[in-house]
C-alpha positions, 0 to 999 in steps of 0.5 A: 351734604357736606364734602366729605358726603360727596366723596363717598358718593363719589366713592360709590359711583365709581364703583358702580361705573366700574360694575357696568363696565364690566358687564358692558364689556363683558356684552360688547364680546357678544355684539361688536356692532358699531352703536354698542362700541359707542355705547360702550366708549361713552360709558368708559369715557364717564367712568374715566372723569369719575376715577380722575375726580376720585384721584385728585381728591385722594392726593391731596386728602389733608388739603381738603381736610383742612379746607373742610374745616375752615370752611366748618369754622369760617361758617360757625363764626361768621355763617358764610363759607369760606372764599378761598380753597386750596381744593376745588369744592366738590359740590359749588354753593 
């Protein structure tokens, strides 16, 4: 799986998390127990993390593309992944 596949998966997961957050918020309106509030809070924290990771990628699209291209070329010529990247790997190898 390439970094771009992981970006697409991250987008899909973020969209799913947004849907889940909406459903959770709707159900929270009916139930105000401490457990429901804590569960909602945990889901919202996961959503913030997913969206933050996606924002990093979207704010640095050119850098991610350049690093991915350099990695592919290096792997084609040497059989190894590049050691240096300006951007973090989506999936550590």
